[in-house]
C-alpha positions in Angstrom: 131.5 96.2 103.5 128.7 96.4 106.0 126.0 93.8 106.7 122.8 93.3 108.6 122.0 90.1 110.5 118.4 88.9 110.4 117.0 86.1 112.5 113.9 84.3 111.3 112.6 82.3 114.2 110.3 79.8 112.6 107.9 77.1 113.8 110.4 74.2 113.9 113.6 75.8 112.6 115.6 78.9 113.0 117.2 80.7 110.1 120.0 83.3 110.3 120.6 85.4 107.2 123.5 87.7 106.5 122.0 90.4 104.3 123.6 93.4 102.5 122.0 96.8 102.9 120.3 96.4 99.5 118.6 93.2 100.5 120.9 90.6 98.9 121.2 87.4 101.0 124.9 86.5 101.3 124.7 83.3 103.4 122.2 81.5 105.6 122.4 79.0 108.5 119.7 76.8 110.0 119.1 75.2 113.3 116.1 73.0 114.2 114.4 72.8 117.6 111.6 70.7 119.1 108.0 71.3 119.6 106.5 69.3 122.5 102.9 68.0 122.6 102.3 67.0 126.2 98.5 66.8 125.8 96.0 66.9 123.0 95.8 70.5 121.5 98.9 71.5 123.5 102.1 72.7 121.8 105.1 74.0 123.8 108.6 75.0 123.1 111.6 75.8 125.3 112.6 79.5 124.8 116.2 78.6 125.6 116.2 76.5 122.4 115.5 79.6 120.4 118.4 81.5 121.9 120.8 78.6 121.4 119.7 78.5 117.7 120.3 82.3 117.4 123.8 81.9 118.9 124.7 78.9 116.8 123.5 80.2 113.5 125.1 83.6 114.1 128.5 82.0 114.6 128.1 79.8 111.5 127.1 82.7 109.1 130.2 84.6 110.3 132.4 81.6 109.9 131.1 80.7 106.4 131.1 84.2 105.1 134.3 85.4 106.6 132.6 88.6 107.7 134.1 90.2 110.8 131.9 91.1 113.8 132.6 94.8 113.3 131.0 94.7 109.9 127.6 93.8 111.3 125.7 97.1 111.6 122.8 95.7 113.5 120.4 92.8 113.9 116.7 92.2 114.1 114.2 89.3 114.6 111.3 88.0 112.6 109.2 85.9 115.0 106.0 83.9 115.2 103.2 85.7 117.1 100.5 84.7 119.6 103.0 82.8 121.8 102.6 83.2 125.6 105.6 83.1 128.0 105.3 84.1 131.7 108.7 85.4 132.8 110.3 86.5 136.1 112.1 89.7 137.0 115.3 88.4 135.3 113.5 87.6 132.1 113.6 83.8 132.7 110.6 81.7 131.6 108.5 80.3 134.5 107.2 77.5 132.3 107.6 76.4 128.6 106.3 78.7 126.0 102.6 78.1 125.1 103.4 78.1 121.4 101.3 79.7 118.6 100.1 76.2 117.5 98.7 75.5 120.9 94.9 75.4 121.1 94.3 74.5 124.7 92.5 77.7 125.6 89.3 77.1 123.7 87.1 77.6 126.8 88.8 80.8 127.7 88.3 82.1 124.1 84.6 81.3 124.4 84.5 83.1 127.8 86.0 86.2 126.2 83.4 86.2 123.4 80.5 85.7 125.8 81.5 88.9 127.7 81.0 90.8 124.4 77.7 89.1 123.4 78.9 85.9 121.8 81.0 84.8 118.9 78.8 86.4 116.2 78.9 89.8 117.9 82.6 89.4 118.7 83.3 88.6 115.0 81.4 91.8 114.0 83.6 93.9 116.3 87.0 92.2 115.7 86.6 90.7 112.3 86.8 87.1 113.4 86.0 85.0 116.4 89.0 84.3 118.6 90.2 80.7 119.3 92.2 78.8 121.8 95.3 79.7 119.7 95.0 83.4 120.4 97.2 85.2 122.9 94.4 86.7 125.0 92.8 83.2 125.5 96.2 81.7 126.4 96.9 84.4 129.0 93.6 83.8 130.6 94.3 80.1 130.6 97.5 80.7 132.6 95.6 82.8 135.1 92.9 80.2 135.5 94.9 76.9 135.4 98.3 78.0 136.7 97.5 80.8 139.1 100.8 80.6 141.0 102.8 81.0 137.8 100.6 83.9 136.7 101.0 85.6 140.0 104.8 85.2 139.9 105.1 86.5 136.4 106.5 90.0 136.0 105.2 89.9 132.4 103.6 87.6 129.9 105.5 88.1 126.6 105.8 86.8 123.1 108.8 85.3 121.4 110.0 88.7 120.2 110.1 90.2 123.7 111.9 87.2 125.1 114.7 87.4 122.4 115.0 91.1 122.6 115.5 90.9 126.4 118.1 88.1 126.0 120.0 90.3 123.5 119.7 93.7 125.2 118.5 93.2 128.7 115.6 95.6 127.9 112.0 94.2 128.3 109.7 95.6 125.5 106.8 94.4 123.4 107.2 95.3 119.7 104.1 97.0 118.1 103.3 94.4 115.5 103.5 91.5 117.9 101.5 93.5 120.4 98.8 94.0 117.8 98.1 90.2 117.8 97.4 90.1 121.6 93.9 91.5 121.3 94.6 94.2 123.9 96.6 96.7 121.7 94.9 99.8 120.4 95.6 100.1 116.7 94.6 103.8 116.6 96.5 105.1 119.7 99.3 102.5 119.6 99.1 101.8 123.3 97.9 99.0 125.5 94.2 99.0 126.1 94.1 98.8 129.9 90.3 98.9 129.9 90.1 95.8 127.8 92.6 94.0 130.0 90.6 94.8 133.1 87.4 93.7 131.4 88.9 90.3 130.6 90.6 90.0 134.0 94.2 90.6 133.0 96.7 92.6 135.0 97.9 95.6 132.9 101.2 95.7 134.8 102.2 92.4 133.2 102.4 94.1 129.8 105.8 95.8 129.2 106.7 99.0 127.4 106.1 99.2 123.7 108.6 99.6 120.9 108.3 100.2 117.1 109.8 97.8 114.6 112.6 100.0 113.5 113.3 101.4 116.9 116.7 100.6 118.4 115.8 98.6 121.5 119.4 98.6 122.7 122.9 97.2 122.1 124.0 93.7 122.6 124.9 93.1 126.3 128.3 91.6 127.0 127.1 88.1 127.7 124.8 88.0 124.6 127.6 89.4 122.4 130.0 86.7 123.6 127.5 83.9 122.9 126.7 85.2 119.4 130.3 86.1 118.5 129.4 89.8 117.9 130.7 93.0 119.3 129.2 94.3 122.6 126.8 97.2 121.8 125.9 96.0 118.3 122.5 97.6 117.6 119.4 95.5 118.1 116.1 96.7 116.5 112.5 95.9 117.4 111.9 93.7 114.3 108.4 92.4 113.7 106.1 89.4 113.5 106.7 87.0 110.7 103.6 88.1 108.8 104.9 91.7 108.9 108.5 91.0 108.0 107.3 88.9 105.1 105.4 91.8 103.7 108.5 93.9 103.7 110.6 91.1 102.2 107.9 90.6 99.5 108.2 94.3 98.6 104.6 94.9 99.7 105.3 98.2 101.4 103.0 100.8 99.7 99.3 101.5 99.9 97.3 98.7 98.5 100.3 96.4 97.9 99.5 92.8 98.5 101.3 89.5 98.8 100.4 85.8 99.0 102.3 83.5 101.3 102.4 79.8 100.4 103.9 77.7 103.2 102.5 75.1 105.5 99.7 77.6 106.1 99.0 80.5 103.8 97.7 84.0 103.8 96.9 87.1 101.7 97.9 90.4 103.2 97.2 94.0 102.1 99.1 97.1 103.2 97.0 100.1 104.0 97.2 103.4 106.0 93.4 103.3 106.3 91.9 102.6 109.8 89.8 99.6 108.8 88.2 96.9 110.9 88.4 93.2 109.9 85.4 91.2 108.7 84.6 87.7 107.5 87.7 86.2 109.2 89.9 89.0 107.9 91.8 90.7 110.7 93.6 94.0 111.0 97.1 94.1 112.6 99.9 96.5 112.9 102.5 96.5 110.0 106.2 97.0 110.4 105.6 100.5 109.1 104.3 102.6 112.1 102.0 104.4 109.8 100.4 101.4 108.2 98.3 98.4 109.0 98.0 95.0 107.4 94.7 93.3 106.4 95.3 89.6 106.9 93.3 86.8 105.4 94.8 83.6 106.8 94.1 80.0 105.7 95.3 77.3 108.1 96.5 74.6 105.7 98.1 75.1 102.3 101.4 73.3 102.0 100.2 71.0 104.8 97.6 69.7 102.3 100.4 68.8 99.8 102.4 67.2 102.7 99.3 65.1 103.5 98.9 64.1 99.8 102.6 63.1 99.6 102.2 60.7 102.5 98.7 59.4 102.0 98.4 59.4 98.2 102.0 58.8 97.2 103.2 56.8 100.2 106.2 58.8 101.2 107.2 61.7 103.4 107.3 65.1 101.8 110.5 65.8 99.9 111.6 67.6 96.7 111.3 64.4 94.6 107.7 63.6 95.5 106.7 67.2 95.0 108.2 67.1 91.5 106.2 63.9 90.9 103.0 65.6 92.1 103.7 68.6 89.9 104.1 66.3 86.9 100.8 64.5 87.7 99.0 67.7 88.1 100.3 69.1 84.9 99.1 66.0 83.0 95.5 66.3 84.5 92.9 68.4 82.7 91.9 71.6 84.6 88.9 71.0 86.8 90.0 67.5 87.8 86.9 65.9 86.1 84.5 67.8 88.4 86.3 66.8 91.6 86.5 69.5 94.4 88.8 69.5 97.4 88.3 71.7 100.5 91.6 72.4 102.2 90.3 72.8 105.7 92.3 70.1 107.5 92.7 72.0 110.8 89.5 74.1 110.7 89.7 77.5 109.1 90.2 81.1 109.8 89.4 82.7 106.4 87.4 82.7 104.1 85.2 80.8 106.7 86.1 81.4 110.3 85.1 78.1 111.8 87.3 75.6 113.8 84.8 72.8 113.1 85.2 72.5 109.3 87.4 69.8 107.8 88.9 68.9 104.5 86.8 66.9 102.0 86.8 65.5 98.5 83.5 66.4 97.0 82.1 64.5 94.0 84.7 61.8 94.2 83.8 58.9 91.8 85.3 55.6 90.8 86.5 57.3 87.6 88.8 59.7 89.4 92.6 59.0 89.3 95.3 59.9 91.7 96.6 62.7 89.4 93.1 64.1 89.4 92.9 63.9 93.2 96.2 65.7 93.4 95.1 68.4 91.0 91.9 68.8 92.9 94.0 69.6 96.0 96.0 72.2 94.2 92.8 73.7 92.7 91.0 73.6 96.1 93.7 75.8 97.6 93.4 78.1 94.7 89.6 78.4 95.2 90.2 79.3 98.8 92.7 82.0 97.8 90.2 83.4 95.3 87.5 83.5 98.0 89.9 85.5 100.2 90.9 87.9 97.4 87.3 88.5 96.5 86.5 89.2 100.2 89.3 91.8 100.4 88.0 93.4 97.2 84.3 93.3 98.2 84.8 94.6 101.7 87.7 97.1 101.2 88.1 97.7 97.5 91.6 96.3 97.4 92.5 94.2 94.3 96.3 93.8 94.1 97.3 92.8 90.6 100.1 91.7 90.2 100.2 89.8 93.5 103.6 89.0 95.0 104.2 85.4 96.2 106.6 84.2 98.8 107.2 81.0 100.7 108.2 77.5 99.5 105.2 77.4 97.2 106.5 80.4 95.2 108.9 77.9 93.5 106.1 75.6 92.4 105.3 76.9 88.9 102.5 74.5 88.1 100.8 75.4 91.4 101.3 79.2 90.7 99.8 78.7 87.2 96.7 77.1 88.7 96.3 79.9 91.3 96.8 82.5 88.5 94.2 80.8 86.3 91.6 80.4 89.1 92.0 83.9 90.6 92.6 85.8 87.3 95.6 87.6 88.9 99.1 87.9 87.7 101.5 86.4 90.2 105.2 87.3 90.6 107.6 85.8 93.0 109.7 88.0 95.3 113.5 88.1 94.7 114.2 85.7 97.7 110.8 84.0 98.2 112.0 81.6 100.9 114.0 84.2 102.7 111.4 87.0 102.6 110.9 87.2 106.3 114.7 87.5 107.0 115.1 90.1 104.2 112.2 92.0 105.7 113.8 92.0 109.1 117.1 93.2 107.6 115.3 96.1 105.9 113.6 97.0 109.2 117.0 97.3 110.8 118.3 99.3 107.8 115.5 101.9 108.3 116.4 102.0 112.0 120.0 102.7 111.1 119.0 105.5 108.8 120.2 103.8 105.6 116.6 104.3 104.2 114.2 107.0 105.3 111.2 104.6 105.4 110.2 101.1 104.4 108.4 102.5 101.4 111.8 103.5 100.1 112.9 99.9 99.6 110.3 99.2 97.0 112.7 99.8 94.1 115.1 97.2 95.5 112.6 94.4 95.1 112.3 93.4 91.4 110.0 90.5 90.4 111.3 87.0 90.0 109.1 84.6 88.0 106.0 86.2 86.5 102.9 84.0 85.9 100.0 85.3 84.0 96.5 83.8 83.9 95.6 81.5 81.1 92.0 82.3 80.0 91.3 78.9 78.5 90.1 77.1 81.7 88.4 80.2 83.2 84.8 78.9 82.5 85.5 75.6 84.1 87.1 77.2 87.1 84.2 79.7 87.5 81.7 76.9 87.6 83.6 74.8 90.1 84.4 77.8 92.2 80.7 78.6 92.5 80.2 75.0 93.7 83.1 75.3 96.1 81.5 78.3 97.7 78.4 76.2 98.4 80.2 73.4 100.3 80.5 75.2 103.6 76.9 76.5 103.6 75.7 73.0 102.8 77.8 71.1 105.3 78.2 73.6 108.1 75.7 71.9 110.4 77.3 68.5 109.8 80.8 69.8 110.6 79.5 71.2 113.9 77.9 68.0 114.8 80.9 65.9 114.1 83.6 68.2 115.5 81.8 69.8 118.4 84.3 70.8 121.2 84.3 68.3 124.1 81.8 69.2 126.7 79.4 71.1 124.4 75.9 69.6 124.2 73.9 69.2 121.1 72.0 72.3 120.1 
């Protein structure tokens, strides 16, 4: 039997998955790595840690499964995006990776937006203001604060490019990862050298482009030996984690949508229309060369539950405390006795694009109990999702129903019921909700191998798991509280900006 090997290189943990050609996950292996926080707002990782995890987990899935190296038809990567790694001519990092979580480049982001008329005008053009977490700002930070490293760098690449080079020796930038840099033209599918020069970046530092299902090359001898695979095993472009997740969710046709519930969360819609993002919604390249993704991302979803586990239940997040929280939520009446929670713990991207906002309990009284506070957290996330869905419908006419759900939250049925009730949408979990990104990466390789003619062709292989339909009983309660939820940002925006103003900015 033949297999595909998918590597999902996550935020703090790497996952390797051995997948059959029809998308069945045979075995997985995990390997953690460390994120370093040398200064406030900084987050760095060692790219060599990623490669060690790729090698270790590859060897383990082969050992556990008994699959022979010759049975692996090809491999591909699912990676986080908006990382920045300056590399030398041999592909070696010149410094630790400025990781996607890193927000050090806030001033550079503001400099970029000032060149185009300020944050409001920039958001009208690009869909959302950029932040210090974006690749463009990070690249400019390197040039400004580490000019020697910037000058030495042959290229500034993302996680995907680094791993593809380690595997094949070829230096490329995959389309979907490139689309998150801010200097990739979504219409022509080429680098926008004019924008690079406008912002002061060197176009020569951006390597050739490759499509997701393109064969980048074969495993080089040294890489094959480290992974325990055959030299020449095909390596495909893969895609960013948002894009592979869409494929693994079965969202591959026009208007298909999916909801990701992890530490962060997002709603994404597949479209072949050339549309521009608005209201914090961005447009990025999908793994399908002929389609884009509309992405509405919220910064903290599962992270709010993790906070609740620690601060309300006195324990670190684990399966047991989540079961306890689910039980408390199920026993509390919908609406949490008028208590509203805004899940904006790290600022927000969508539905309100504002780094200054923060989470809050609104209308908290002495009568409220811990179960009601926990239910308010679940419901607040659901209100945020409803706001994103309504924005996608109002601006673009997309109303996916049913909506596929992936991520760890896809297994929390009380939470899914609340989201279904608040949004009025039917939710259905993907076949492998926690392995969706890996399954998507495997299908991308399968298309590259010619097993399927296109990503659309895999739709029939992705049946629904759990199906959760809206309960109409609490609808009136939720409609009233959702209307109040929408007012919170407008009412408190000025206060948030006063309290959480970036350092060095004067009162206005």
